[in-house]
N, C-alpha and C positions, 0 to 999 in steps of 0.2 A: 542590317547590311548583309550581302551575300557572303557565304563561307567557302564557296568553291568557284572555280573559274569556268567550268563547263556549264553552259546555260541550262542544259536539260537536267543536270543533277545538282545544280546549285541550290543550297538551302537558304531560304529567305526567312529571317526572323520578323514575323508580322504581328501587328496588334489588330484584332478584329473587334470593332466596337459594337455595342448594343445598348438597349435601355437598361438602366440599373435594375437589378433583380432578375434579369434574364440570363445571367452568366451560365447557370447550370443547364438551361435549355440549349443555349448556343454551344456549349461544350459538347453536349450529347449529339447535337446536329453535326458538328464538324467531325466528331469521332465516327459517326455513321458514314460520313463522306470519305473516311480513311485518308485524311490529309496530313497526318503526321502527329507529332507530339503536341498536345493541347493542354494548356494550364490556365485555370481561371484567374482573372484579374478584377479590377474595379471597372464596372460598366463595359466589360468586354473580356476577351480571352487572348492569351499569347499562343502563337502557333509557329512551328518551324515547318516550312512547306517548300516544295519545289515550284517551279514556274507553272507547271501543269496543275498542280494542286491549288495554287493561288487562283488560277483561272476557274477551277471548279468551285472554289469558295464564292467568288464573285458571281458566278452564274447560278449556283444552286442554293445559296443561303436564303432562307425564308425569314430569318430573324435579325441578321446583322444590319448595321447602318453604314459602316465604313470598313474598308480594308486598308490599313496604313502600313507603309514601309518606313520604319524609323531610319533617319539618316545621321543625325548628330544632336548634341545637346550641350548646354553650358550655362553658367550662372549669369544672372541679370541683376546688376547693381545700378546701372545707369541706362539711359535710353540708347546710348551708342552701343551698349553691349549686345543689343538685339541684332544690329547690323554685323557685329563681330562674330557672333555665334552662327548666324545664317551664312556668313561668308566662308565659313570652314567647309561648307559643302561644295563639291565640284559640280556645279549646276550644268555646265556645258556637256558633261558626260552623261547627264540624266535626262535632259530634255531634247527632243528632236528640234532641229532648226526651224524657226518660224512658228513654233507652238505658242499659242496664247496662254496666259496664266491667270490664276486668282489665288490669293492668300486668305485662308480661313484662320484667323487668330483668336485664340480662346485664353482668357485669364488676364489678370492685372496684378501689379504690385506697386510699391511706392515710386518706382522709376518709370513704369509703364502704366499710366493711369487710365488709358482707354484703348480698346482693342483696335480702333482705326489707326492710331499711331503705331501700334505694334505691327499691324499688317503692312503699313507703309514702309517701315524700316526693313522688314523681311523682303518685301518686293524690291526695294532699292538694292539690297544685297544681291538678289538674284540677277537683276538687270546689270549691275556693275560687273558681276562675275562673268556673265556672257559677253558683254561688250569688251572687257579686258582680254578675253580669249579670241576677239576678232569676230564674234558672232553678231547676228542681227538682233537689235533690241526687241525683246518680246512685247507684244501688246497685252494690256490688261483687259480681260473679258469677264464681266461680272456674272453674266447669265449662263453661258455655255463655254467655259474655258476648256482648252485642250488638256491642260495640266493644273491640278489643284495641289496647293502646298498647305499642309496642315501644321500650324504652329501652336503649341500649348505651353502657356506659362503657368507653372505650378510650383508653389513654395520656392519662388525666386530662381527656378530652373526652367530654361526654355528647351523644349523638345521639338525638333524639326522632323517632319515626315513628309513623304510624298503620298498622296491619296490615290491609291490604285483603283478604287471603285468609282471615283468621280462624283457625280450626283448621288445623294443618299440612296442606298440600295432599296429602301422601302418604295421608291418610285419605280415601279415595275415597267411602266410605259403603256399599260392598257387602259388607264382611266381617261376615257373620252369626255364623260360628263360626270357630275357628282351631285349629291343631294345637299341638304343644309348643314349636316354635321358628319362628314364621312370619317370612318376609321382609317388610320394609316394601315397600309397593307401588311407590314410586318407585325403590327399589333393584332390585326385580325388573325394572322397565322399563329401567333403565340396563344391567343384565346382558344383557337381550335385544338392546338396541341394540349393545352391544360384541360380542355373539356374531354379529351380522350378520343378525338375524331380519327386519328390514324388507326387505332385498334378497332373502332366501330366500322370504319371503311373496310378493313381487312376481312371483317365478318359479314360484309355485304350490306351493312346498315345504310339507311338513307340519311340525307342531310336536308334540313328545312329551316329557313329563316322567315318568320312571319312578318317582320318589319325590315325588309332587306335593304331599303334605301337604294343606293347605286350599286349594290351587289357585292361589296368587298368580301364579306364573310363567305358568300357562296363561291366566288371565284377562287379565293385562297383555298377553300375546301376542295374544290375540283382540282386545283394544282397539286394538292397533297395526295388526293385519292388516285389520280392518274400518274403520279410521279413526274410531273412536268416542272422543269427548271424555271423558276420565276423570272430569271434574268433573260430568258429568251426573247422577251418582248421589248427589251431596252434597246435604244438606238446607239448608245455610246457608253463607254467605260473610261475611267481615268488612266488606265495603263496604255491606251492606244498610242499616245505620243510620248511615252516613256521609252528610253533607249533600250531597256531590257525586254521590251515586248517582242514576242515571236509570233508572227501572224499565222504560220503553219500550225504551230501547237494550239493556238487559240481556235483556229478553224476546226481542228480535230475534236476539241472539247465541245464546241458548239454542235458539230455534226452528230456526235455521240448522243448528246442531250435531245436533239431533234428526233433521232431514231427511236429513243426510248419513248418520247411523247407520241410519235405516230403509231408505234406498236401498241401502246397501252390504250390510246383512243380507239383503235380498231378492235382490240381483243377484250377490253374491259367495259363494264357498264355500271354506272352508279345512278341512283335516284336522287337528284338534287333539285329542290324546289325553293322558290322565293316569292314572297307576296309583299305588297305594300299598298296602302290606301291611296297614295298619291300617284295618279296616272303618269304624270310627267317624270317622276322619279323612276318608275318601272321602265319607262322608255330609255332613261339614262343607263339603267342596269343592263338592258338588252344591248345597247350600243357597246358597253364595256365588255360584255360577253363576246360579241361579234369581233371585237378587236383582237381577241385571242383565238377565234375560231371555235368558241365553246357554245355557240347559240343553240346547238342541238343537244348539248350535254346538260346545260342549266336551264330550267324551265321557270320563267318569270310570269307572274300574273298580277293584275290589279285587283286587290281584295283587302277589305278592312279586317282588322284582327277579330272583330266580332263574328266573322264568317270563317274563321280558321278551322279547317278540318283536313283529314287525309284525302288525297285524290281518290275519286270514285272509280276511275278507269283501271286501277291496278292496286294490288295489295302490296304494301311496303314492308320490308324487313325493318323491325324497330331499330331506330338509329338515334340521331342527335337533332333536337330542336335547339337552335342557338339564336339569341336575339340581343340586339343592342338598342333597347327602347330609349325614348327621351327620358331625361332624369332631372328636369327642373332648370339646369343651367343652359339648356337649349330648347327652343321651340315650344316652350310651355311652362306652366307653373306647377310646383310640386303637388299641391293639393288637387289640382285638376288632373294630375297624372295617376293618382291612386286608382281611379276606376280603370284606367288603361291596363295597369299591372294586374288588377283583379280579374278583368275580362280575359286577358292573355293567359293567366294561370288557369282560369276556369276552363277555357277551350282546350288547353294542353292536357289537363286532367281528364277531360271528357273524351278526347280524340286520340291521345298518344300514350295509352297505357303500356308500360314496359319500356318506354323510351328514356333517354337521358335528356334533361332539360337544363340549358345553361343560360343565365341572364347576366349581362355585363352592364353595370350601372355605377354611377358616381354617388348614388344616394342609397345607402343601406336601408333606410326607412322605407323606401319604395319597394325594395326587394322583399321586405316583410309582408307586403300585400299579397304575395303569391301564396301565403299560408302553407309553405313547404319548408321542410328542414333540409338544409344544404348538406350534401355528403362531403363537400370540400369547398374552400374559398381560397382564391388567389388574388393578391393585391397587384394592381397595375397603376400606371399613370396614363391617362388619356389626354395627351397634350400636357397642360399644367395641372389638370384635375386629378386628384387621387380617385381611383376607381377600384372596383372589385368584381371578380367573376364568381358567381354563385352557381354551383353545379348540383343538380337535384336528380334523384331517381323518381320517375313518375309512378306512383303507387297503383296497384290494381284497384278495381272498384271495391272489392271486399276490404282491402287494407285501408282504403280511404274512408269507408264507412266506419270502421273500427276506430280510427283516429278521431273522426268527427264525434262519435258517441262519447269518447273519453273527454273531448273538449267540452261538450255540453254538460257532462257530469261535473266538470271542474268549476262551474259557475257557483259562486258562494251563495249558500242558502241557509235559512235558519231551520229550526226543528220542524216547522210547519211547511217547509219547502218553499218559503218565500225569500226574496232577495234581502240580504242583511243590510242594515244601516238605513233602511227606508222608513225612518221614524216620522211621527206626526200623524194626527187623526185623518187629515185629508189624504195624505199619501197612502196610509193603510187602507182607507175605505175605497179610494178611487184607483189605486195602482196595485197594491199588493193583493187585493181581492181579484184583480185582473192580472193573471200571471204574465210575466214578460215573455214575449216571443224570443226566439234565438237572436233575431236581428236587433230587437230592443235591448237585449242583454249585451250584445256587442257594443251598442251605442253607450249604454250605461257604464260598461267596463272601460271604454275608451276615455270617457269623461273623468271617471275615477282615477285612471292612470295619469291623466293630465293634471288633475288636482294634486296628486301626490308629487308629481314632478315640479309643480309650481309652489308647493307649500313653503319651501325655504325662501324663495324670492318674495312671496306675499308677506311673510313675517318680517324679513329683514327690511323691506322697503315700505311696509305699512300700506300696501295697496288696498284700496276700497273699491276699485273698479278695474277689472282685468278680464281677459279673454280665456275661456276654458275649453273652447272647441271651435275649430275653423275649417269646416268641411274635411275633417280628418278622414272620413269615409265618404267619398264623393257622391255615392248614391243617396246619402243623407246629408244633403248639401245646405249647410247653414252656418252662421256665425253665432256663437252663444257667449254672452258676456254676463259677468256677475257685477252688480252694483249693490254694495252692502250685502243684503240677503235676498235681493230681487234679481230675477233672471230675465234677460233680454235676448230673445231669439229672433234673428233676422234670417228668414228663409230665402235662399237664392231661387228665384222662379225657375222651374224645370224647363228645359228646351221644349219646343213644340213637338219634337219627335217622341217625347215621353207621354204616354197615355195619362190624361188628367186624373183619372181615378187611381192609377198606380202612383202618381206623384203625391196625391193627397194621402194615400195609405202610408207611403214612406214618411211623410211629414208627421203623421200621427205617431208612427213608430219612434221617430226622433224625439218628439215631445214626451212620449211615455218614458223612454230611456233617460232623457235629460231630467225630467221631474224626479225620477227615482234617485238618480245619482246625486242630484243637488238638493234633494229633500224639499222641493218647492211646492207649496200648495197653489191652488188655482189662482188666488188673488195676488200671487207674486210671480206669475208667468206673464210676460208681455211678448206678443208675437207680431212680427212684421214680415212683409214679403218684399224683397229687393230684386229688381231686374238684374240679370247678369250682363251688365253693360261691358262693352269692349271698345277699344280704340278711342275715338274722340268723345264718345258719350260715357266714358267710364265713370266720371264723377262730375256732378253739377249740384250745387246746393239747392235745397228745396225752395219752392216758391212760398211766399208769405201766406199761410192759411189762416192764422189767427195770431193775436198778440200773446205776450208772455203771461203765463198763469202759474203763480207759485204754488197754488193748491194742487196742481196736477204734476208737480215736480218733487224730486227728492234731493237732499244734499249729499254730496260725495266729497270726501276728504282726499286731497292730493298734495302730499307734502304739507306745507303750512297753509295751503289754500283750501277754502270750501267752495264748491262749485255746484250750480244748479244743473240737474239732469232730468230730462223729460223722457220717460219710457213709453208714453202713451200716444202722443200726437204726431210725432215726426219720424221719418225713416231713420234719421240719425238722432242721437240722444242729446246733442249739445256738447259732447266731449269725445273727441277722437282719441281713443285709448292708445293707438299705435304711436301717437306723437308725444306720449308721456316723457320719454327720455329727452326729447328736444326741449320741451317746456321746462324740465328740471335744469337743463343746461343753461337756458336763458335766465332762469331764476338765479343761478350761481354767478352769471357773468354780467348781470344788469346793474350791479351796484355803482351808483354815481353816473349812470349813463342815460342818454335819451334813446328811447326805444320806439321803433315803428313796426306796426303789425298790419300788413296788407292782406286783404281778403280774410279779415280777422275772425269771421264766423261769430262765435259767442265770446271772443276775446279772452279765452282761458290763458293763452300765453301772455297776454298783457297783464292779467291778474298776477301771474307768477313773476313777471318782471317788476311790477309795482311792489310786491311783497319782498322781492329780492333786493330792493333798494334803488330802483330806477328813479332818477330825479323827475323825469317826465315821460309820457308815452302818448302816442297817437295811434288809434285803431280805426281802420277804414274798411267799410263794407257797404254793399248796396241794399242789404235787407233791413227793413225797419224792425222786423221781428227779432232778428239776431242781435241787432244793436240794443234793443230794449232788454233782451236777455243778458247781453254783456253789461249793461247798466246795473242790472240786478246782481250780477256776479261781483262787480266792483263794490256795491253797497253791502253785500253779504260779508265782504272782507274789510269793510271800513276804509276803503281806498278813496282818497279825496279826488273828486272828479275835476276839480279846477286844474290839476296838474296832469290828469290822465284823461285825455279827450277822446270822445267817440265821434267819428265823422261818417255821415252817410254820403257816399260818392262813388262814382266809377273810378276804380283804382288807377286806370290809365290816365284819365283826365286829371285826377288829383296829383299824380306824379309829375305830369307835364307842367302843372302850375306851381308845384312845391319849390320853395326857395329856402327851406330849413335844412339843417344838417342833423344827421343822426349817427349815434355810435354803434347801435345794434339794430338790425332789421330782420324781421321774419317775413318771408315771401312764400306763401303757400296757396297758389292759385288753383282753380279747378282746371281740369284737362281741357275742357271745352265749354264755352258759354255763349249763347246768343240771346241773352236776356234783353227784353225791350228797354230796360232801364239803362243799358250800356250803350255807349255811342258807337261801338264797333263789336264785331264778333271776336271772341278770344279763342285762340287755338295755341296751347302752350308750346307745342313742338315748333310751330312756326314763329310764335311771338316771343320766344324766350330771350333772344338777343336784345331786342329793344326794351323788354321789361326789366331784365337784369341790369342792362347798361344804365337805364335811368335810375335804378336803385343805387348803383355804384356812384352815379353823379352826385347823389345827396348823402353818401356815406362818408363820414368824417375820416381823416387819416388815422390809421390804427384801428378803425372800426371793423365790424364783421357783419356780413350778410349771410343769413341762413336761408337757402333756397330749397324748397321741398316740393315734390310732385307725386301724385298717385298714379300717373300714367305709366303703365307697365312697360310699354315699348319706347319710353322716352330715351333720347340720346342727347347728351349735352353738346351743344354746338362748339366746334373747335375754336371759334372766335373768342368765346368766353375763357377757355383755358389759356389762350394766347395773351389776352389782355390783362388777366388778373391772376392772382395766386389762388388756385382752386384745390380743395381737398374733398374727396368723396368720403363722407362720414356716415353713409347709409347704415352700415353694419353696426356702428356705435349708437345709432338712434333707434334700434329695435331691441326691445326687452324680451325676456324669456318667453312671455306668453304669445309673442308673435314670431318666434324663431321658425316655426313651420311654414311661414308665409313671408319670406324675406323680401319679396318684391312688393309688399303692401305699400311701401313708399320708397323714394330715393331722396337723399339729402346731401347737399354740398355746403361746405364752408368756403365763402368767397371773400377775399381781402384784396386791398390794393398792393 
């Protein structure tokens, strides 16, 4: 509340909020604005400021989200206490007549169990106060209110404030268009500050974002360099319908800021460049720049990261390359992004010697692909995601070579200069006599690192089949699985843009490194090539090429079950390793239950259910080969086929005719199938509702349906979540060996 009566000298005790962890940055910013006594708090700072200083905070802060003027507080023991505390405020003296309002209520306790109730009670108190004073009832406006009231319930104490900023201050007003995953403007500013951009700009350094998206980092960088108040582009502030507002003082603060902007844009010049591979996103960035009149200050171009280099028309003063690349939670998959980070770092090392390089990512493992050592790291939150800013110094060519030489020398060798632990006559003859290249050494070391990481899980869970490499280094793109002592390598076919000879050479490098790391002779290496399918064609079971042949298979133990695996004849081996946790869950839950396995493949889940004590099971699939395989899996485990049936049928047709009830169902359909054996085309994204609903029709009360899909872009239809009790258990169904590829499948537990 104010401490003096003269408006020009009145000191207001304010709370300026920010993201948690930014308090120090915000304190420094406000001290530089010379706005009075500043003290750090939790997720913000406390400041005593005059009206003019408050205006400067709202206009000039790059980091804050809100500027709050505390009004009153009180204990909350009942729901009515909210109205009582809010009624203590003299609302008619604070709000201009006719002003619309909105209440932002945060926090709950035993008396106030949801924020909507709390907001309603505060609003009632405001309306009652104004009407009792003879004023006009204020309208509630959810989108663009004239006055925002901030109510925070914390530790049974309600704190009432008026929000002088209005809409969150990160919304500058310049964003006309945006890309797929835009940064908040104040987060972009914080990243630039942590990366040292103000100092670099003072020294005349350039700013470049090679994956600029809609241009947020570039725009915030320009606002910092040219000392432009970020609030100048906003249309509205929360104090405009507050009775303490002085239009003349505000106009002077705005005019002063405009004068600084115009002077600096005329007298100063900074090199600011942004690139992006998406043409439409670069157009969005250009529109955002134009909204601020910065189209001649920030230079945007459509260019992929592979072509990143310094402009050829002028020499740039070494500055800052800052980038917010995808990191797996958006627009791509982790393993597919490793190449992006590697290419990005390679281009920066080649083109930007002596520059500062800053990478903002939510995945530290991807940051390691830069092969750079960070000078400093700063933790942030990007929305709900924990993220980190890595700041590097780009080495000179000589320094980079020295570090590379040291890395090469660090590869473990024996006294003859060969890689250690590559035992066995075949390995020694065919591999150790052929020295590992640097690339093959990297592959071998990565696999050894994975083996070390997985050692505890393998031992504790007695795994006999598990993944040891999953395109960890995307230029060597393959999945490598161990079945007992045999190695199964599935090469992902290289894109057509990659030269065939180069792709073949890379794969030979991969095999060389894998054989050394896994000590695998030639007769224990099995190699396949898998198309890198996407979208609807991501997964479809193999056509029947031949019948089951036990002589071409090996037995693999999984828990109590023994399962047949074929490493030679099929793209898939007969055992989907990523579903191991789900099969073990079914094993534990199947006791005394009837189990249904749809699109059952080789019925490995049915085997686990039977061994877990299921009274009966039905396994349905279209493939004669896989059902014959399933039959052999049952026989291998002495499962009585009289109670555990195998059915060759179209799963849709079978479901429509089924009149049996089941206690436990596994539904793991392909993403897309147009098999001639099926009566209709299956598209799991489109067909999920009727498929899941029909399963739920035959699920007994108290039963469970486990629905799984490999479709990476899959979205569960809201109808399913509305009709049934749904729990996403995807994370719980992925073991340690697949943690690097968390979208290999999704899984839901669905009940009535």
